[in-house]
C-alpha positions as CSV (number, residue, x, y, z in Angstrom):
1,M,4.8,-43.8,23.6
2,A,4.5,-41.2,26.3
3,S,7.8,-39.6,25.1
4,T,6.4,-39.4,21.5
5,D,3.2,-37.7,22.8
6,E,5.2,-35.2,24.8
7,T,7.4,-34.4,21.8
8,K,4.3,-33.7,19.6
9,L,2.8,-31.5,22.4
10,D,6.1,-29.6,22.7
11,Q,6.2,-29.1,18.9
12,G,2.5,-27.9,18.9
13,V,3.2,-25.4,21.7
14,E,6.4,-24.1,19.9
15,Q,4.5,-23.7,16.6
16,S,1.7,-21.8,18.4
17,E,4.2,-19.5,19.9
18,D,5.7,-18.9,16.4
19,R,2.4,-17.8,14.9
20,L,2.0,-14.2,13.8
21,T,1.1,-11.9,16.7
22,K,-1.4,-9.1,16.6
23,K,1.5,-6.7,16.3
24,D,2.9,-8.7,13.3
25,L,-0.5,-8.7,11.6
26,D,-1.1,-5.0,12.3
27,T,2.3,-4.2,10.8
28,I,1.5,-6.1,7.5
29,W,-1.9,-4.4,7.3
30,F,-0.5,-0.9,8.1
31,R,2.4,-1.1,5.6
32,W,0.1,-1.9,2.6
33,A,-2.7,0.4,3.8
34,C,-0.3,3.3,3.7
35,T,1.7,2.5,0.6
36,H,-0.5,0.6,-1.8
37,L,-0.6,3.4,-4.4
38,S,2.7,5.1,-3.5
39,S,5.1,2.9,-5.6
40,M,3.1,1.9,-8.6
41,G,4.5,1.1,-12.0
42,W,3.0,-0.2,-15.2
43,E,4.8,-3.6,-14.8
44,K,3.6,-4.6,-11.3
45,L,1.3,-1.8,-10.1
46,Q,0.7,-2.4,-6.4
47,G,3.2,-5.3,-6.3
48,P,6.2,-3.4,-4.8
49,A,4.1,-2.1,-1.9
50,Y,2.7,-5.6,-1.3
51,C,6.3,-6.9,-1.2
52,W,7.4,-4.2,1.3
53,S,4.5,-5.2,3.6
54,Y,6.0,-8.7,4.0
55,I,9.5,-7.7,4.9
56,P,8.8,-8.0,8.7
57,L,7.3,-11.5,8.1
58,G,10.5,-12.5,6.3
59,H,12.6,-11.3,9.2
60,K,10.5,-13.2,11.7
61,Y,10.5,-16.6,9.9
62,Y,13.5,-16.6,7.6
63,K,16.1,-14.7,9.6
64,D,18.7,-17.5,9.1
65,D,17.4,-18.6,5.7
66,P,18.3,-15.9,3.0
67,E,17.1,-18.1,0.1
68,A,13.6,-18.6,1.7
69,R,13.4,-14.9,2.4
70,R,14.3,-14.1,-1.2
71,R,11.6,-16.5,-2.5
72,L,9.1,-14.7,-0.2
73,M,10.0,-11.3,-1.6
74,V,9.9,-12.5,-5.2
75,R,6.4,-14.0,-4.9
76,Q,5.0,-11.0,-3.0
77,A,6.5,-8.6,-5.6
78,A,4.4,-10.1,-8.4
79,Y,1.9,-8.0,-10.4
80,F,-1.0,-7.1,-8.2
81,N,-3.9,-4.6,-8.5
82,T,-7.2,-4.3,-6.7
83,E,-9.3,-1.9,-4.7
84,P,-7.2,-0.8,-1.7
85,Q,-9.8,-1.1,1.1
86,T,-11.6,-4.3,0.3
87,G,-8.4,-5.7,-1.2
88,Q,-7.0,-6.0,2.3
89,L,-9.1,-9.2,2.4
90,I,-6.5,-10.7,0.0
91,N,-3.7,-9.4,2.2
92,G,-5.1,-11.1,5.2
93,I,-5.5,-14.4,3.3
94,T,-1.9,-14.1,2.0
95,A,-0.6,-13.5,5.6
96,S,-2.4,-16.7,6.7
97,L,-0.9,-18.7,3.8
98,E,2.6,-17.3,4.3
99,E,2.4,-18.1,8.0
100,N,1.5,-21.7,7.2
101,I,4.3,-22.0,4.6
102,A,6.8,-20.8,7.1
103,L,5.5,-23.2,9.8
104,D,5.4,-26.1,7.3
105,G,1.6,-26.2,7.3
106,G,1.4,-28.1,4.1
107,V,0.8,-25.0,1.9
108,S,2.7,-24.7,-1.4
109,E,4.7,-21.6,-2.2
110,E,2.6,-21.1,-5.3
111,M,-0.7,-20.8,-3.4
112,P,-0.4,-17.1,-2.3
113,N,0.1,-15.8,-5.9
114,N,-2.7,-18.1,-7.1
115,V,-5.1,-16.7,-4.5
116,K,-4.0,-13.1,-5.4
117,A,-4.6,-13.7,-9.1
118,T,-8.0,-15.2,-8.5
119,L,-9.4,-12.6,-6.1
120,M,-7.9,-9.3,-7.2
121,G,-10.4,-8.9,-10.0
122,P,-13.6,-9.7,-8.2
123,L,-12.6,-7.7,-5.1
124,A,-11.8,-4.7,-7.3
125,G,-15.3,-4.8,-8.7
126,I,-16.9,-5.3,-5.2
127,G,-14.7,-2.6,-3.6
128,D,-15.3,0.0,-6.3
129,S,-19.1,-0.6,-6.0
130,L,-18.9,-0.3,-2.2
131,M,-16.4,2.5,-1.7
132,Q,-16.8,4.7,-4.8
133,G,-20.4,3.9,-5.7
134,I,-22.0,4.0,-2.2
135,I,-19.8,5.3,0.7
136,V,-18.1,8.2,-1.1
137,P,-21.3,9.6,-2.6
138,I,-23.1,9.4,0.7
139,L,-20.3,11.1,2.6
140,L,-19.9,13.8,-0.1
141,S,-23.6,14.6,-0.1
142,I,-23.5,15.1,3.7
143,A,-20.3,17.2,3.3
144,M,-21.9,19.3,0.6
145,S,-24.9,20.1,2.7
146,L,-22.6,21.1,5.6
147,A,-20.5,23.3,3.3
148,T,-23.5,25.5,2.5
149,D,-22.6,29.2,2.5
150,G,-18.9,28.4,2.5
151,S,-18.8,26.6,5.9
152,P,-15.5,24.7,6.5
153,L,-17.5,21.9,8.3
154,G,-18.1,20.2,4.9
155,P,-14.5,19.3,4.0
156,I,-13.6,18.7,7.6
157,F,-16.4,16.2,8.0
158,Y,-15.5,14.4,4.8
159,I,-11.8,14.1,5.7
160,I,-12.6,12.7,9.1
161,A,-15.5,10.5,8.1
162,Y,-13.8,8.9,5.1
163,G,-10.7,8.4,7.2
164,I,-12.7,6.5,9.8
165,V,-14.8,4.5,7.4
166,G,-11.9,3.7,5.0
167,V,-9.7,2.4,7.9
168,A,-12.6,0.4,9.4
169,V,-13.3,-1.3,6.1
170,S,-9.6,-1.9,5.4
171,Y,-8.8,-3.4,8.8
172,G,-12.0,-5.4,9.0
173,C,-11.3,-7.0,5.6
174,F,-7.7,-7.8,6.6
175,R,-8.6,-9.5,9.8
176,T,-11.5,-11.4,8.2
177,G,-9.2,-12.6,5.4
178,Y,-6.6,-13.8,7.9
179,K,-9.2,-15.7,10.0
180,M,-11.0,-17.3,7.1
181,G,-8.0,-18.1,5.0
182,V,-8.7,-19.7,1.6
183,S,-12.3,-20.5,2.6
184,A,-13.0,-16.8,1.9
185,I,-12.6,-17.6,-1.8
186,D,-16.0,-19.3,-1.9
187,L,-17.7,-16.1,-0.8
188,I,-16.0,-13.9,-3.4
189,V,-15.6,-16.0,-6.6
190,G,-18.5,-17.3,-8.7
191,E,-22.2,-16.9,-7.9
192,G,-21.5,-15.3,-4.5
193,A,-19.5,-12.5,-6.1
194,R,-22.2,-11.9,-8.7
195,R,-24.9,-11.6,-6.0
196,I,-22.7,-9.2,-4.0
197,M,-22.0,-7.1,-7.1
198,G,-25.6,-7.1,-8.0
199,A,-26.7,-5.9,-4.6
200,F,-24.0,-3.2,-4.4
201,N,-24.8,-2.0,-7.9
202,T,-28.5,-1.7,-7.1
203,L,-27.8,0.1,-3.8
204,G,-25.4,2.4,-5.6
205,I,-28.0,3.3,-8.2
206,M,-30.5,4.0,-5.4
207,V,-28.0,6.2,-3.6
208,V,-27.2,8.2,-6.8
209,G,-30.9,8.7,-7.5
210,A,-31.6,9.9,-4.0
211,L,-28.6,12.3,-4.1
212,A,-29.7,13.6,-7.5
213,A,-33.2,14.3,-6.2
214,G,-32.1,15.9,-3.0
215,N,-29.1,18.0,-4.3
216,I,-29.9,19.1,-7.9
217,A,-32.0,22.3,-7.7
218,L,-33.5,22.5,-11.2
219,T,-36.9,24.2,-11.7
220,T,-38.6,26.1,-14.5
221,T,-40.2,29.5,-14.4
222,L,-42.5,28.9,-17.4
223,S,-46.2,29.0,-17.1
224,I,-48.9,27.3,-19.2
225,P,-52.5,28.4,-20.0
226,N,-55.3,26.7,-18.3
227,A,-59.0,27.8,-18.6
228,G,-58.0,31.4,-19.2
229,E,-55.4,31.4,-16.5
230,W,-51.6,30.9,-16.5
231,L,-50.4,28.2,-14.2
232,P,-46.8,27.6,-13.2
233,L,-45.4,24.7,-15.3
234,Q,-43.3,23.5,-12.3
235,A,-46.4,22.9,-10.1
236,T,-47.9,20.9,-12.9
237,L,-44.8,18.8,-13.3
238,D,-44.5,18.2,-9.6
239,G,-48.1,17.0,-9.5
240,I,-47.4,14.5,-12.3
241,F,-43.7,13.5,-11.5
242,P,-42.0,15.2,-8.7
243,R,-38.3,16.2,-9.3
244,V,-38.6,15.2,-13.0
245,L,-36.2,17.9,-14.2
246,P,-33.3,16.7,-12.0
247,L,-34.0,13.2,-13.3
248,I,-33.8,14.4,-16.9
249,A,-30.5,16.2,-16.1
250,V,-29.0,13.1,-14.6
251,L,-30.1,10.8,-17.5
252,T,-28.8,13.4,-20.0
253,T,-25.5,13.4,-18.2
254,W,-25.3,9.6,-18.2
255,W,-26.2,9.5,-21.9
256,M,-23.5,12.0,-22.8
257,I,-20.8,10.2,-20.8
258,N,-21.8,6.6,-21.3
259,K,-23.3,6.6,-24.8
260,K,-21.6,9.5,-26.5
261,Q,-18.3,9.1,-24.7
262,F,-18.0,12.8,-23.8
263,S,-15.5,13.7,-21.2
264,P,-16.8,15.2,-17.8
265,T,-15.2,18.5,-18.8
266,K,-17.1,18.6,-22.0
267,V,-20.4,17.7,-20.3
268,I,-19.9,20.6,-17.8
269,I,-19.3,23.1,-20.6
270,I,-22.4,21.9,-22.4
271,F,-24.5,22.3,-19.3
272,I,-23.1,25.8,-18.6
273,V,-23.9,26.9,-22.1
274,V,-27.4,25.4,-22.2
275,V,-28.4,26.7,-18.7
276,A,-27.1,30.1,-19.5
277,I,-29.2,30.3,-22.7
278,A,-32.2,28.9,-20.9
279,C,-31.9,31.5,-18.2
280,L,-31.7,34.3,-20.7
281,L,-34.8,33.0,-22.4
282,G,-36.6,32.8,-19.1
283,V,-36.9,29.0,-19.0
284,F,-35.1,28.6,-15.7
């Protein structure tokens, strides 16, 4: 009996030593973080880069088992496409699953691809809302204010700030995915995902509104008669609805792009023509 217990203990210690180290995990994260969009094709999109990320894991666990290593590469090269930063959550979950598969932890070889297929859509929506809808506009607004009068501080700030924030989100999601494993699915799929998406969308709209009000300089020079005097129309508008002209410009842009399906280039040309004519007529 004692011999059996000692054997189980030895197996547990050996299995613990075979777990992925911090260096192993950092390598998997770093490989996909740097190459997720560098080898895309219409057939598998980010799949080849995902597969390349797991070559070190294959060498660690299947050095003497070419067939198992081949199966690992095949399942990790499957079609995959999501937002790169928050998508690292899926990469972390996959690393945890592959570790358990290699250590005979009772996980089937179909599980990693099932998880990837389930989560890549919801995380793409969450990631785009977070990164492109909130973080990027905020950083760009700060950069544009720093770039006033041609200062190089604007682009320098954006490059450094986005590099720090992007890496932090990416690495944090990867480590969270690895620690939580498949339990993270409950937070991302279903009602949880809808709540997160709703919160990010609302916050994104607020950010865009604040940026529009603070960065669009649109005023009118027209005057209106009032009791025998001429009052600036802009002062009257500000008294009723401050920054209403920038709001109209934003809503008009949204209407042309979203409802009329105009391209951004076409919208810019329309605004240039309209503003030029308005300036000639003394409206702006």
